[in-house]
N, CA, C and O of each residue as an XYZ file, in Angstrom:
288
protein
N      34.783     33.741     -7.215
C      35.527     33.511     -5.989
C      36.932     34.072     -6.158
O      37.515     34.032     -7.242
N      37.440     34.579     -5.092
C      38.788     35.123     -5.110
C      39.598     34.378     -4.062
O      39.175     34.212     -2.918
N      40.776     33.936     -4.487
C      41.668     33.226     -3.583
C      42.948     34.031     -3.435
O      43.392     34.693     -4.372
N      43.523     33.966     -2.269
C      44.795     34.637     -2.056
C      45.918     33.843     -2.697
O      45.772     32.661     -3.007
N      47.033     34.517     -2.887
C      48.196     33.878     -3.513
C      48.696     32.693     -2.696
O      49.266     31.757     -3.257
N      48.496     32.718     -1.402
C      48.960     31.613     -0.565
C      48.113     30.353     -0.750
O      48.580     29.256     -0.443
N      46.885     30.485     -1.242
C      45.997     29.332     -1.439
C      46.111     28.707     -2.831
O      45.719     27.555     -3.019
N      46.633     29.439     -3.797
C      46.696     28.939     -5.167
C      47.485     27.639     -5.314
O      47.005     26.735     -5.998
N      48.670     27.493     -4.712
C      49.375     26.208     -4.842
C      48.592     25.037     -4.264
O      48.622     23.934     -4.810
N      47.902     25.273     -3.177
C      47.105     24.220     -2.547
C      45.928     23.826     -3.454
O      45.614     22.644     -3.594
N      45.301     24.800     -4.047
C      44.190     24.537     -4.963
C      44.690     23.787     -6.193
O      44.053     22.833     -6.638
N      45.824     24.209     -6.742
C      46.395     23.551     -7.926
C      46.747     22.099     -7.621
O      46.500     21.214     -8.440
N      47.321     21.852     -6.450
C      47.643     20.476     -6.063
C      46.385     19.632     -5.963
O      46.362     18.490     -6.422
N      45.354     20.179     -5.373
C      44.091     19.450     -5.242
C      43.484     19.126     -6.599
O      42.999     18.016     -6.817
N      43.510     20.088     -7.503
C      42.984     19.850     -8.848
C      43.821     18.804     -9.581
O      43.278     17.921    -10.246
N      45.125     18.906     -9.458
C      46.011     17.936    -10.102
C      45.778     16.529     -9.582
O      45.733     15.568    -10.351
N      45.633     16.418     -8.279
C      45.394     15.107     -7.669
C      44.058     14.534     -8.124
O      43.947     13.342     -8.410
N      43.047     15.393     -8.190
C      41.734     14.939     -8.645
C      41.762     14.491    -10.099
O      41.148     13.484    -10.454
N      42.469     15.233    -10.936
C      42.577     14.866    -12.347
C      43.323     13.550    -12.502
O      42.951     12.716    -13.327
N      44.368     13.361    -11.717
C      45.139     12.114    -11.783
C      44.277     10.925    -11.338
O      44.325      9.860    -11.954
N      43.506     11.101    -10.292
C      42.622     10.042     -9.812
C      41.595      9.683    -10.878
O      41.325      8.506    -11.113
N      41.026     10.692    -11.520
C      40.048     10.455    -12.576
C      40.688      9.722    -13.756
O      40.093      8.797    -14.310
N      41.885     10.127    -14.135
C      42.585      9.473    -15.248
C      42.886      8.015    -14.915
O      42.686      7.134    -15.751
N      43.363      7.757    -13.705
C      43.657      6.378    -13.296
C      42.393      5.516    -13.299
O      42.422      4.371    -13.749
N      41.293      6.064    -12.801
C      40.043      5.315    -12.772
C      39.560      5.016    -14.187
O      39.078      3.917    -14.462
N      39.687      5.986    -15.080
C      39.290      5.788    -16.473
C      40.133      4.705    -17.125
O      39.605      3.849    -17.834
N      41.433      4.737    -16.890
C      42.316      3.713    -17.452
C      41.982      2.328    -16.912
O      42.018      1.347    -17.656
N      41.661      2.239    -15.632
C      41.283      0.954    -15.036
C      40.005      0.410    -15.679
O      39.905     -0.780    -15.976
N      39.045      1.286    -15.886
C      37.782      0.857    -16.505
C      38.026      0.380    -17.932
O      37.523     -0.670    -18.331
N      38.796      1.148    -18.702
C      39.089      0.747    -20.085
C      39.814     -0.593    -20.122
O      39.527     -1.437    -20.971
N      40.751     -0.787    -19.200
C      41.500     -2.045    -19.151
C      40.578     -3.218    -18.845
O      40.686     -4.271    -19.473
N      39.681     -3.047    -17.895
C      38.754     -4.118    -17.531
C      37.800     -4.453    -18.680
O      37.517     -5.624    -18.936
N      37.311     -3.430    -19.364
C      36.407     -3.670    -20.490
C      37.136     -4.424    -21.596
O      36.605     -5.386    -22.151
N      38.350     -3.987    -21.914
C      39.130     -4.645    -22.961
C      39.450     -6.084    -22.582
O      39.338     -6.988    -23.411
N      39.848     -6.298    -21.335
C      40.183     -7.647    -20.876
C      38.972     -8.572    -20.939
O      39.086     -9.717    -21.374
N      37.818     -8.079    -20.509
C      36.599     -8.881    -20.538
C      36.176     -9.183    -21.976
O      35.759    -10.298    -22.286
N      36.288     -8.182    -22.848
C      35.918     -8.386    -24.254
C      36.821     -9.435    -24.895
O      36.340    -10.311    -25.614
N      38.110     -9.352    -24.641
C      39.041    -10.338    -25.210
C      38.774    -11.727    -24.662
O      38.854    -12.714    -25.393
N      38.456    -11.806    -23.376
C      38.174    -13.098    -22.745
C      36.943    -13.751    -23.355
O      36.874    -14.974    -23.476
N      35.970    -12.928    -23.740
C      34.725    -13.443    -24.315
C      34.766    -13.522    -25.830
O      33.747    -13.801    -26.461
N      35.927    -13.280    -26.423
C      36.082    -13.414    -27.858
C      35.479    -12.295    -28.679
O      35.193    -12.481    -29.862
N      35.281    -11.137    -28.072
C      34.728    -10.003    -28.802
C      35.835     -9.246    -29.525
O      36.981     -9.231    -29.077
N      35.490     -8.625    -30.633
C      36.452     -7.870    -31.424
C      36.778     -6.557    -30.711
O      35.890     -5.734    -30.488
N      38.023     -6.363    -30.360
C      38.432     -5.149    -29.658
C      39.156     -4.172    -30.573
O      39.666     -3.151    -30.111
N      39.204     -4.477    -31.873
C      39.913     -3.580    -32.783
C      39.233     -2.219    -32.884
O      39.887     -1.219    -33.179
N      37.928     -2.175    -32.640
C      37.230     -0.893    -32.718
C      37.720      0.063    -31.639
O      37.733      1.276    -31.849
N      38.119     -0.462    -30.498
C      38.611      0.412    -29.436
C      39.907      1.089    -29.862
O      40.151      2.242    -29.505
N      40.726      0.392    -30.613
C      41.965      0.995    -31.109
C      41.663      2.115    -32.089
O      42.310      3.162    -32.062
N      40.676      1.896    -32.960
C      40.287      2.927    -33.924
C      39.728      4.157    -33.217
O      40.050      5.290    -33.576
N      38.897      3.927    -32.219
C      38.322      5.036    -31.462
C      39.418      5.803    -30.740
O      39.404      7.033    -30.704
N      40.359      5.079    -30.171
C      41.452      5.728    -29.454
C      42.284      6.592    -30.400
O      42.690      7.694    -30.031
N      42.542      6.108    -31.604
C      43.297      6.896    -32.585
C      42.569      8.193    -32.907
O      43.182      9.259    -32.957
N      41.267      8.100    -33.124
C      40.480      9.294    -33.447
C      40.453     10.273    -32.277
O      40.551     11.484    -32.476
N      40.319      9.754    -31.061
C      40.331     10.625    -29.885
C      41.674     11.325    -29.739
O      41.729     12.500    -29.374
N      42.750     10.610    -30.021
C      44.072     11.231    -29.945
C      44.233     12.328    -30.982
O      44.865     13.350    -30.710
N      43.665     12.129    -32.179
C      43.722     13.170    -33.203
C      42.991     14.426    -32.726
O      43.494     15.540    -32.876
N      41.806     14.240    -32.154
C      41.030     15.379    -31.653
C      41.783     16.067    -30.526
O      41.828     17.295    -30.461
N      42.370     15.280    -29.647
C      43.135     15.841    -28.531
C      44.298     16.672    -29.048
O      44.547     17.770    -28.549
N      45.008     16.161    -30.041
C      46.128     16.901    -30.623
C      45.659     18.208    -31.256
O      46.310     19.243    -31.111
N      44.529     18.156    -31.958
C      43.978     19.365    -32.570
C      43.627     20.404    -31.512
O      43.898     21.592    -31.688
N      43.028     19.957    -30.420
C      42.657     20.875    -29.341
C      43.905     21.458    -28.700
O      43.943     22.652    -28.405
N      44.921     20.646    -28.481
C      46.154     21.144    -27.885
C      46.841     22.139    -28.806
O      47.412     23.123    -28.336
N      46.794     21.896    -30.122
C      47.360     22.851    -31.073
C      46.632     24.183    -30.988
O      47.261     25.241    -30.993
N      45.311     24.133    -30.912
C      44.515     25.353    -30.837
C      44.751     26.089    -29.528
O      44.989     27.296    -29.531
N      44.686     25.374    -28.409
C      44.847     26.036    -27.113
C      46.263     26.540    -26.937
O      46.484     27.537    -26.250
N      47.234     25.861    -27.551
C      48.607     26.338    -27.474
C      48.756     27.700    -28.116
O      49.449     28.567    -27.584
N      48.107     27.900    -29.268
C      48.188     29.198    -29.928
C      47.455     30.263    -29.118
O      47.877     31.419    -29.090
N      46.372     29.886    -28.465
C      45.633     30.847    -27.630
C      46.476     31.210    -26.424
O      46.555     32.383    -26.060
N      47.105     30.234    -25.797
C      47.937     30.504    -24.627
C      49.094     31.423    -24.973
O      49.446     32.303    -24.188
N      49.689     31.225    -26.147
C      50.819     32.068    -26.545
C      50.406     33.520    -26.730
O      51.211     34.426    -26.513
N      49.150     33.752    -27.132
C      48.679     35.109    -27.348
C      48.535     35.860    -26.032
O      48.637     37.087    -26.001
N      48.298     35.137    -24.951
C      48.166     35.785    -23.644
C      49.533     35.983    -23.075
O      49.672     36.515    -21.973
């Protein structure tokens, strides 16, 4: 698909808004799961460990994509 230069800002805004909505929904779900687990006395420490590992992977990906972006 080819878009004109006048449509690109509109498309970018739409994508940004969609990504923000998805992120907010994901955060709401994680919060509800954690709250319910704590209320029922379940161990939530594993979620912290998983989050740390995900952040490490995210940082690695950002480091890699940053070097690729700089080459362009």
